[in-house]
PQR file with spaces between the fields and no chain letter, atoms N, CA, C, O and H, PARSE charges and radii, in Angstrom:
ATOM       1  N    MET     1      37.656  -23.084   78.479 -0.4000 1.5000
ATOM       2  CA   MET     1      36.530  -21.971   78.534 -0.0000 2.0000
ATOM       3  C    MET     1      36.713  -21.118   80.172  0.5500 1.7000
ATOM       4  O    MET     1      36.169  -22.059   80.749 -0.5500 1.4000
ATOM       5  N    PRO     2      36.904  -20.525   80.874 -0.5600 1.5000
ATOM       6  CA   PRO     2      37.122  -20.001   81.828  0.2800 2.0000
ATOM       7  C    PRO     2      35.500  -20.252   82.491  0.5500 1.7000
ATOM       8  O    PRO     2      35.626  -21.079   83.394 -0.5500 1.4000
ATOM       9  N    HIS     3      34.645  -20.004   82.412 -0.4000 1.5000
ATOM      10  CA   HIS     3      33.186  -19.891   82.781 -0.0000 2.0000
ATOM      11  C    HIS     3      32.064  -20.519   81.832  0.5500 1.7000
ATOM      12  O    HIS     3      32.097  -20.208   80.642 -0.5500 1.4000
ATOM      13  H    HIS     3      34.543  -19.332   81.678  0.4000 1.0000
ATOM      14  N    ARG     4      31.256  -21.226   82.209 -0.4000 1.5000
ATOM      15  CA   ARG     4      30.502  -21.559   81.518 -0.0000 2.0000
ATOM      16  C    ARG     4      28.842  -20.774   81.427  0.5500 1.7000
ATOM      17  O    ARG     4      28.370  -20.029   82.285 -0.5500 1.4000
ATOM      18  H    ARG     4      31.229  -21.479   83.176  0.4000 1.0000
ATOM      19  N    THR     5      28.187  -21.196   80.148 -0.4000 1.5000
ATOM      20  CA   THR     5      27.389  -20.134   80.065 -0.0000 2.0000
ATOM      21  C    THR     5      26.277  -20.691   80.061  0.5500 1.7000
ATOM      22  O    THR     5      25.967  -21.833   79.721 -0.5500 1.4000
ATOM      23  H    THR     5      28.571  -21.801   79.451  0.4000 1.0000
ATOM      24  N    ARG     6      25.224  -19.228   80.739 -0.4000 1.5000
ATOM      25  CA   ARG     6      24.163  -20.057   81.415 -0.0000 2.0000
ATOM      26  C    ARG     6      23.135  -18.793   80.806  0.5500 1.7000
ATOM      27  O    ARG     6      22.920  -17.660   81.236 -0.5500 1.4000
ATOM      28  H    ARG     6      25.476  -18.300   81.014  0.4000 1.0000
ATOM      29  N    PRO     7      22.634  -19.503   79.661 -0.5600 1.5000
ATOM      30  CA   PRO     7      21.442  -18.489   78.684  0.2800 2.0000
ATOM      31  C    PRO     7      20.230  -18.280   79.864  0.5500 1.7000
ATOM      32  O    PRO     7      19.664  -17.217   80.117 -0.5500 1.4000
ATOM      33  N    MET     8      19.994  -19.613   80.520 -0.4000 1.5000
ATOM      34  CA   MET     8      18.818  -18.633   81.320 -0.0000 2.0000
ATOM      35  C    MET     8      18.977  -18.517   81.950  0.5500 1.7000
ATOM      36  O    MET     8      18.063  -18.938   82.658 -0.5500 1.4000
ATOM      37  H    MET     8      20.455  -20.476   80.314  0.4000 1.0000
ATOM      38  N    THR     9      20.020  -17.946   82.712 -0.4000 1.5000
ATOM      39  CA   THR     9      19.979  -17.220   84.237 -0.0000 2.0000
ATOM      40  C    THR     9      19.952  -16.162   83.317  0.5500 1.7000
ATOM      41  O    THR     9      19.053  -15.364   83.582 -0.5500 1.4000
ATOM      42  H    THR     9      20.762  -17.604   82.137  0.4000 1.0000
ATOM      43  N    GLY    10      20.698  -15.838   82.214 -0.4000 1.5000
ATOM      44  CA   GLY    10      20.915  -14.725   81.375 -0.0000 2.0000
ATOM      45  C    GLY    10      19.738  -14.103   81.379  0.5500 1.7000
ATOM      46  O    GLY    10      19.501  -13.126   82.088 -0.5500 1.4000
ATOM      47  H    GLY    10      21.428  -16.487   81.999  0.4000 1.0000
ATOM      48  N    MET    11      18.580  -14.854   80.250 -0.4000 1.5000
ATOM      49  CA   MET    11      17.376  -14.279   79.966 -0.0000 2.0000
ATOM      50  C    MET    11      16.545  -13.965   81.115  0.5500 1.7000
ATOM      51  O    MET    11      15.740  -13.078   80.832 -0.5500 1.4000
ATOM      52  H    MET    11      18.772  -15.648   79.674  0.4000 1.0000
ATOM      53  N    LEU    12      16.443  -14.440   82.486 -0.4000 1.5000
ATOM      54  CA   LEU    12      15.830  -14.355   83.476 -0.0000 2.0000
ATOM      55  C    LEU    12      16.259  -12.809   83.978  0.5500 1.7000
ATOM      56  O    LEU    12      15.427  -11.950   84.270 -0.5500 1.4000
ATOM      57  H    LEU    12      17.097  -15.161   82.716  0.4000 1.0000
ATOM      58  N    VAL    13      17.494  -12.646   84.017 -0.4000 1.5000
ATOM      59  CA   VAL    13      17.758  -11.531   84.750 -0.0000 2.0000
ATOM      60  C    VAL    13      17.756  -10.569   83.928  0.5500 1.7000
ATOM      61  O    VAL    13      17.897   -9.458   84.440 -0.5500 1.4000
ATOM      62  H    VAL    13      18.170  -13.344   83.780  0.4000 1.0000
ATOM      63  N    PHE    14      17.617  -10.626   82.553 -0.4000 1.5000
ATOM      64  CA   PHE    14      17.344   -9.455   81.342 -0.0000 2.0000
ATOM      65  C    PHE    14      15.760   -9.258   81.766  0.5500 1.7000
ATOM      66  O    PHE    14      15.410   -8.127   82.103 -0.5500 1.4000
ATOM      67  H    PHE    14      17.502  -11.528   82.137  0.4000 1.0000
ATOM      68  N    LEU    15      15.012  -10.092   81.759 -0.4000 1.5000
ATOM      69  CA   LEU    15      13.415  -10.065   81.842 -0.0000 2.0000
ATOM      70  C    LEU    15      13.208   -9.983   83.209  0.5500 1.7000
ATOM      71  O    LEU    15      12.034   -9.696   83.440 -0.5500 1.4000
ATOM      72  H    LEU    15      15.297  -11.011   81.485  0.4000 1.0000
ATOM      73  N    GLY    16      13.920  -10.129   84.271 -0.4000 1.5000
ATOM      74  CA   GLY    16      13.094   -9.247   85.586 -0.0000 2.0000
ATOM      75  C    GLY    16      13.726   -7.673   85.841  0.5500 1.7000
ATOM      76  O    GLY    16      13.332   -6.881   86.697 -0.5500 1.4000
ATOM      77  H    GLY    16      14.874  -10.363   84.084  0.4000 1.0000
ATOM      78  N    VAL    17      14.962   -7.429   84.719 -0.4000 1.5000
ATOM      79  CA   VAL    17      15.440   -6.028   85.062 -0.0000 2.0000
ATOM      80  C    VAL    17      14.708   -5.218   84.217  0.5500 1.7000
ATOM      81  O    VAL    17      14.654   -4.046   84.588 -0.5500 1.4000
ATOM      82  H    VAL    17      15.282   -8.073   84.024  0.4000 1.0000
ATOM      83  N    ASN    18      13.988   -5.551   82.947 -0.4000 1.5000
ATOM      84  CA   ASN    18      13.019   -4.930   82.347 -0.0000 2.0000
ATOM      85  C    ASN    18      11.367   -4.775   83.018  0.5500 1.7000
ATOM      86  O    ASN    18      10.598   -3.816   82.963 -0.5500 1.4000
ATOM      87  H    ASN    18      14.031   -6.503   82.646  0.4000 1.0000
ATOM      88  N    ALA    19      11.225   -5.928   83.557 -0.4000 1.5000
ATOM      89  CA   ALA    19       9.924   -5.674   84.471 -0.0000 2.0000
ATOM      90  C    ALA    19      10.107   -4.572   85.710  0.5500 1.7000
ATOM      91  O    ALA    19       9.086   -4.072   86.184 -0.5500 1.4000
ATOM      92  H    ALA    19      11.850   -6.708   83.601  0.4000 1.0000
ATOM      93  N    VAL    20      11.324   -4.226   86.193 -0.4000 1.5000
ATOM      94  CA   VAL    20      11.084   -3.282   87.595 -0.0000 2.0000
ATOM      95  C    VAL    20      11.411   -2.199   86.370  0.5500 1.7000
ATOM      96  O    VAL    20      11.163   -1.137   86.941 -0.5500 1.4000
ATOM      97  H    VAL    20      12.153   -4.632   85.809  0.4000 1.0000
ATOM      98  N    LEU    21      11.803   -1.872   85.091 -0.4000 1.5000
ATOM      99  CA   LEU    21      12.093   -0.672   84.462 -0.0000 2.0000
ATOM     100  C    LEU    21      10.528   -0.584   83.955  0.5500 1.7000
ATOM     101  O    LEU    21       9.975    0.513   84.042 -0.5500 1.4000
ATOM     102  H    LEU    21      12.005   -2.735   84.627  0.4000 1.0000
ATOM     103  N    LEU    22       9.797   -1.713   83.426 -0.4000 1.5000
ATOM     104  CA   LEU    22       8.439   -1.063   83.073 -0.0000 2.0000
ATOM     105  C    LEU    22       7.542   -0.603   84.325  0.5500 1.7000
ATOM     106  O    LEU    22       6.787    0.340   84.085 -0.5500 1.4000
ATOM     107  H    LEU    22      10.246   -2.604   83.356  0.4000 1.0000
ATOM     108  N    SER    23       7.517   -1.093   85.524 -0.4000 1.5000
ATOM     109  CA   SER    23       7.260   -1.299   86.641 -0.0000 2.0000
ATOM     110  C    SER    23       7.130    0.091   87.099  0.5500 1.7000
ATOM     111  O    SER    23       6.097    0.592   87.543 -0.5500 1.4000
ATOM     112  H    SER    23       8.129   -1.859   85.718  0.4000 1.0000
ATOM     113  N    THR    24       8.501    0.790   86.925 -0.4000 1.5000
ATOM     114  CA   THR    24       8.655    1.896   87.629 -0.0000 2.0000
ATOM     115  C    THR    24       8.693    3.500   86.383  0.5500 1.7000
ATOM     116  O    THR    24       8.935    4.602   86.877 -0.5500 1.4000
ATOM     117  H    THR    24       9.340    0.383   86.565  0.4000 1.0000
ATOM     118  N    ILE    25       8.480    3.392   85.146 -0.4000 1.5000
ATOM     119  CA   ILE    25       8.365    4.279   83.954 -0.0000 2.0000
ATOM     120  C    ILE    25       6.786    4.874   84.278  0.5500 1.7000
ATOM     121  O    ILE    25       6.440    6.025   84.012 -0.5500 1.4000
ATOM     122  H    ILE    25       8.284    2.497   84.744  0.4000 1.0000
ATOM     123  N    SER    26       5.961    3.905   84.869 -0.4000 1.5000
ATOM     124  CA   SER    26       4.830    5.010   84.994 -0.0000 2.0000
ATOM     125  C    SER    26       4.274    5.864   85.901  0.5500 1.7000
ATOM     126  O    SER    26       3.418    6.717   85.663 -0.5500 1.4000
ATOM     127  H    SER    26       6.242    2.969   85.085  0.4000 1.0000
ATOM     128  N    PRO    27       4.828    5.589   87.036 -0.5600 1.5000
ATOM     129  CA   PRO    27       4.892    6.693   88.285  0.2800 2.0000
ATOM     130  C    PRO    27       5.697    8.145   87.384  0.5500 1.7000
ATOM     131  O    PRO    27       5.246    9.269   87.166 -0.5500 1.4000
ATOM     132  N    VAL    28       6.975    7.552   87.033 -0.4000 1.5000
ATOM     133  CA   VAL    28       8.015    8.551   86.393 -0.0000 2.0000
ATOM     134  C    VAL    28       7.221    9.512   85.703  0.5500 1.7000
ATOM     135  O    VAL    28       7.037   10.709   85.927 -0.5500 1.4000
ATOM     136  H    VAL    28       7.341    6.639   87.210  0.4000 1.0000
ATOM     137  N    TYR    29       6.675    8.551   84.587 -0.4000 1.5000
ATOM     138  CA   TYR    29       5.903    9.904   83.480 -0.0000 2.0000
ATOM     139  C    TYR    29       4.837   10.472   83.949  0.5500 1.7000
ATOM     140  O    TYR    29       4.499   11.587   83.552 -0.5500 1.4000
ATOM     141  H    TYR    29       6.825    7.580   84.405  0.4000 1.0000
ATOM     142  N    ASP    30       3.920    9.570   85.164 -0.4000 1.5000
ATOM     143  CA   ASP    30       3.043   10.911   85.666 -0.0000 2.0000
ATOM     144  C    ASP    30       3.333   11.780   86.453  0.5500 1.7000
ATOM     145  O    ASP    30       2.597   12.695   86.822 -0.5500 1.4000
ATOM     146  H    ASP    30       4.194    8.664   85.486  0.4000 1.0000
ATOM     147  N    PHE    31       4.809   11.498   86.892 -0.4000 1.5000
ATOM     148  CA   PHE    31       5.024   12.716   87.727 -0.0000 2.0000
ATOM     149  C    PHE    31       5.673   13.707   86.835  0.5500 1.7000
ATOM     150  O    PHE    31       5.688   14.885   87.193 -0.5500 1.4000
ATOM     151  H    PHE    31       5.407   10.755   86.593  0.4000 1.0000
ATOM     152  N    VAL    32       6.195   13.362   85.740 -0.4000 1.5000
ATOM     153  CA   VAL    32       6.539   14.309   84.940 -0.0000 2.0000
ATOM     154  C    VAL    32       5.577   15.138   83.950  0.5500 1.7000
ATOM     155  O    VAL    32       5.923   16.211   83.455 -0.5500 1.4000
ATOM     156  H    VAL    32       6.183   12.406   85.449  0.4000 1.0000
ATOM     157  N    CYS    33       4.964   14.836   83.834 -0.4000 1.5000
ATOM     158  CA   CYS    33       3.822   14.884   82.527 -0.0000 2.0000
ATOM     159  C    CYS    33       2.570   15.753   83.015  0.5500 1.7000
ATOM     160  O    CYS    33       1.858   16.547   82.399 -0.5500 1.4000
ATOM     161  H    CYS    33       4.683   13.964   84.236  0.4000 1.0000
ATOM     162  N    PHE    34       2.557   15.280   84.455 -0.4000 1.5000
ATOM     163  CA   PHE    34       1.491   16.304   85.445 -0.0000 2.0000
ATOM     164  C    PHE    34       1.773   16.714   86.245  0.5500 1.7000
ATOM     165  O    PHE    34       1.160   16.520   87.295 -0.5500 1.4000
ATOM     166  H    PHE    34       3.135   14.636   84.955  0.4000 1.0000
ATOM     167  N    LEU    35       2.916   17.545   86.166 -0.4000 1.5000
ATOM     168  CA   LEU    35       3.329   18.680   87.233 -0.0000 2.0000
ATOM     169  C    LEU    35       2.663   19.629   87.131  0.5500 1.7000
ATOM     170  O    LEU    35       2.083   19.904   86.081 -0.5500 1.4000
ATOM     171  H    LEU    35       3.414   17.702   85.313  0.4000 1.0000
ATOM     172  N    PRO    36       2.600   20.307   88.144 -0.5600 1.5000
ATOM     173  CA   PRO    36       1.667   21.353   88.193  0.2800 2.0000
ATOM     174  C    PRO    36       2.506   22.838   87.592  0.5500 1.7000
ATOM     175  O    PRO    36       1.999   23.956   87.671 -0.5500 1.4000
ATOM     176  N    TYR    37       3.453   22.641   87.178 -0.4000 1.5000
ATOM     177  CA   TYR    37       4.436   23.441   86.699 -0.0000 2.0000
ATOM     178  C    TYR    37       3.806   23.450   84.946  0.5500 1.7000
ATOM     179  O    TYR    37       4.274   24.399   84.319 -0.5500 1.4000
ATOM     180  H    TYR    37       3.865   21.732   87.114  0.4000 1.0000
ATOM     181  N    TRP    38       3.196   22.878   84.421 -0.4000 1.5000
ATOM     182  CA   TRP    38       2.502   22.748   83.271 -0.0000 2.0000
ATOM     183  C    TRP    38       1.616   23.281   83.232  0.5500 1.7000
ATOM     184  O    TRP    38       1.406   24.175   82.411 -0.5500 1.4000
ATOM     185  H    TRP    38       2.815   22.106   84.931  0.4000 1.0000
ATOM     186  N    ASP    39       0.749   22.877   84.170 -0.4000 1.5000
ATOM     187  CA   ASP    39      -0.466   23.628   84.150 -0.0000 2.0000
ATOM     188  C    ASP    39      -0.776   25.083   83.988  0.5500 1.7000
ATOM     189  O    ASP    39      -1.650   25.681   83.361 -0.5500 1.4000
ATOM     190  H    ASP    39       0.919   22.151   84.836  0.4000 1.0000
ATOM     191  N    ARG    40       0.659   25.633   85.095 -0.4000 1.5000
ATOM     192  CA   ARG    40       0.978   27.069   85.416 -0.0000 2.0000
ATOM     193  C    ARG    40       1.384   27.571   84.123  0.5500 1.7000
ATOM     194  O    ARG    40       0.754   28.594   83.852 -0.5500 1.4000
ATOM     195  H    ARG    40       1.369   25.147   85.605  0.4000 1.0000
ATOM     196  N    ARG    41       2.242   27.214   83.183 -0.4000 1.5000
ATOM     197  CA   ARG    41       2.423   27.677   81.977 -0.0000 2.0000
ATOM     198  C    ARG    41       2.137   27.720   80.834  0.5500 1.7000
ATOM     199  O    ARG    41       2.723   28.237   79.883 -0.5500 1.4000
ATOM     200  H    ARG    41       2.754   26.383   83.403  0.4000 1.0000
ATOM     201  N    ARG    42       0.582   26.795   80.945 -0.4000 1.5000
ATOM     202  CA   ARG    42      -0.013   26.622   80.351 -0.0000 2.0000
ATOM     203  C    ARG    42      -1.185   27.912   80.282  0.5500 1.7000
ATOM     204  O    ARG    42      -1.454   28.592   79.292 -0.5500 1.4000
ATOM     205  H    ARG    42       0.106   26.375   81.717  0.4000 1.0000
ATOM     206  N    GLU    43      -1.768   28.010   81.627 -0.4000 1.5000
ATOM     207  CA   GLU    43      -2.160   29.596   81.960 -0.0000 2.0000
ATOM     208  C    GLU    43      -2.019   30.628   81.286  0.5500 1.7000
ATOM     209  O    GLU    43      -2.792   31.293   80.595 -0.5500 1.4000
ATOM     210  H    GLU    43      -1.550   27.458   82.432  0.4000 1.0000
ATOM     211  N    ARG    44      -0.681   30.728   81.615 -0.4000 1.5000
ATOM     212  CA   ARG    44       0.327   31.900   81.582 -0.0000 2.0000
ATOM     213  C    ARG    44       0.198   32.114   80.215  0.5500 1.7000
ATOM     214  O    ARG    44      -0.027   33.283   79.901 -0.5500 1.4000
ATOM     215  H    ARG    44      -0.054   30.188   82.177  0.4000 1.0000
ATOM     216  N    ARG    45       0.282   31.270   79.287 -0.4000 1.5000
ATOM     217  CA   ARG    45       0.167   31.117   77.739 -0.0000 2.0000
ATOM     218  C    ARG    45      -0.808   31.670   77.439  0.5500 1.7000
ATOM     219  O    ARG    45      -0.698   32.647   76.697 -0.5500 1.4000
ATOM     220  H    ARG    45       0.465   30.320   79.542  0.4000 1.0000
ATOM     221  N    ARG    46      -2.403   31.166   78.001 -0.4000 1.5000
ATOM     222  CA   ARG    46      -3.593   31.459   77.414 -0.0000 2.0000
ATOM     223  C    ARG    46      -3.564   32.954   78.017  0.5500 1.7000
ATOM     224  O    ARG    46      -3.614   33.755   77.084 -0.5500 1.4000
ATOM     225  H    ARG    46      -2.493   30.373   78.604  0.4000 1.0000
ATOM     226  N    ARG    47      -3.514   33.452   78.999 -0.4000 1.5000
ATOM     227  CA   ARG    47      -3.168   35.047   79.708 -0.0000 2.0000
ATOM     228  C    ARG    47      -2.716   35.804   78.885  0.5500 1.7000
ATOM     229  O    ARG    47      -3.381   36.820   78.687 -0.5500 1.4000
ATOM     230  H    ARG    47      -3.474   32.801   79.757  0.4000 1.0000
ATOM     231  N    ILE    48      -1.388   35.615   78.062 -0.4000 1.5000
ATOM     232  CA   ILE    48      -0.819   36.570   77.488 -0.0000 2.0000
ATOM     233  C    ILE    48      -1.503   36.762   76.045  0.5500 1.7000
ATOM     234  O    ILE    48      -1.688   37.806   75.418 -0.5500 1.4000
ATOM     235  H    ILE    48      -0.848   34.789   78.222  0.4000 1.0000
ATOM     236  N    GLU    49      -1.827   35.416   75.706 -0.4000 1.5000
ATOM     237  CA   GLU    49      -2.581   35.723   73.932 -0.0000 2.0000
ATOM     238  C    GLU    49      -3.988   36.147   74.372  0.5500 1.7000
ATOM     239  O    GLU    49      -4.529   36.809   73.486 -0.5500 1.4000
ATOM     240  H    GLU    49      -1.677   34.568   76.214  0.4000 1.0000
ATOM     241  N    ARG    50      -4.750   35.975   75.458 -0.4000 1.5000
ATOM     242  CA   ARG    50      -5.942   36.723   75.699 -0.0000 2.0000
ATOM     243  C    ARG    50      -5.641   38.126   75.860  0.5500 1.7000
ATOM     244  O    ARG    50      -6.354   38.949   75.287 -0.5500 1.4000
ATOM     245  H    ARG    50      -4.311   35.438   76.177  0.4000 1.0000
ATOM     246  N    GLU    51      -4.506   38.553   76.692 -0.4000 1.5000
ATOM     247  CA   GLU    51      -4.428   40.137   76.464 -0.0000 2.0000
ATOM     248  C    GLU    51      -3.929   40.488   75.366  0.5500 1.7000
ATOM     249  O    GLU    51      -4.160   41.660   75.071 -0.5500 1.4000
ATOM     250  H    GLU    51      -3.926   37.884   77.157  0.4000 1.0000
ATOM     251  N    GLY    52      -3.111   39.695   74.391 -0.4000 1.5000
ATOM     252  CA   GLY    52      -2.838   40.281   73.214 -0.0000 2.0000
ATOM     253  C    GLY    52      -3.663   40.172   72.069  0.5500 1.7000
ATOM     254  O    GLY    52      -3.323   40.686   71.003 -0.5500 1.4000
ATOM     255  H    GLY    52      -2.923   38.742   74.631  0.4000 1.0000
ATOM     256  N    ALA    53      -5.028   39.361   72.240 -0.4000 1.5000
ATOM     257  CA   ALA    53      -5.882   39.733   71.330 -0.0000 2.0000
ATOM     258  C    ALA    53      -7.097   40.913   71.880  0.5500 1.7000
ATOM     259  O    ALA    53      -7.918   41.448   71.135 -0.5500 1.4000
ATOM     260  H    ALA    53      -5.305   38.943   73.105  0.4000 1.0000
ATOM     261  N    LEU    54      -6.990   41.104   73.089 -0.4000 1.5000
ATOM     262  CA   LEU    54      -7.788   42.405   73.577 -0.0000 2.0000
ATOM     263  C    LEU    54      -6.755   43.645   73.174  0.5500 1.7000
ATOM     264  O    LEU    54      -7.375   44.697   73.018 -0.5500 1.4000
ATOM     265  H    LEU    54      -6.323   40.669   73.694  0.4000 1.0000
ATOM     266  N    ALA    55      -5.598   43.738   73.010 -0.4000 1.5000
ATOM     267  CA   ALA    55      -4.715   44.769   73.002 -0.0000 2.0000
ATOM     268  C    ALA    55      -4.911   45.323   70.975  0.5500 1.7000
ATOM     269  O    ALA    55      -4.928   46.418   70.414 -0.5500 1.4000
ATOM     270  H    ALA    55      -5.095   42.884   73.137  0.4000 1.0000
ATOM     271  N    LYS    56      -5.036   43.686   70.420 -0.4000 1.5000
ATOM     272  CA   LYS    56      -5.527   44.065   69.128 -0.0000 2.0000
ATOM     273  C    LYS    56      -6.770   44.660   68.505  0.5500 1.7000
ATOM     274  O    LYS    56      -6.886   45.199   67.404 -0.5500 1.4000
ATOM     275  H    LYS    56      -5.022   42.796   70.876  0.4000 1.0000
ATOM     276  N    GLU    57      -7.560   44.475   69.329 -0.4000 1.5000
ATOM     277  CA   GLU    57      -9.088   44.552   69.537 -0.0000 2.0000
ATOM     278  C    GLU    57      -9.326   46.257   69.648  0.5500 1.7000
ATOM     279  O    GLU    57     -10.197   46.920   69.085 -0.5500 1.4000
ATOM     280  H    GLU    57      -7.465   44.038   70.223  0.4000 1.0000
ATOM     281  N    SER    58      -8.568   46.582   70.293 -0.4000 1.5000
ATOM     282  CA   SER    58      -8.277   48.275   70.859 -0.0000 2.0000
ATOM     283  C    SER    58      -7.882   49.339   69.712  0.5500 1.7000
ATOM     284  O    SER    58      -7.667   50.514   70.008 -0.5500 1.4000
ATOM     285  H    SER    58      -7.860   46.043   70.751  0.4000 1.0000
């Protein structure tokens, strides 16, 4: 065998990478999901629906 297998080192590296990814996903999720863009889009849709409902009543 050209090299020794080191399962403990591999496991620690794997867990370390997963811990880093897990700790960074929360801010990324918050940034994407709570962007002001989504609020503006939701308000625009509500305004369009309100205007459509008013047009149907008239």
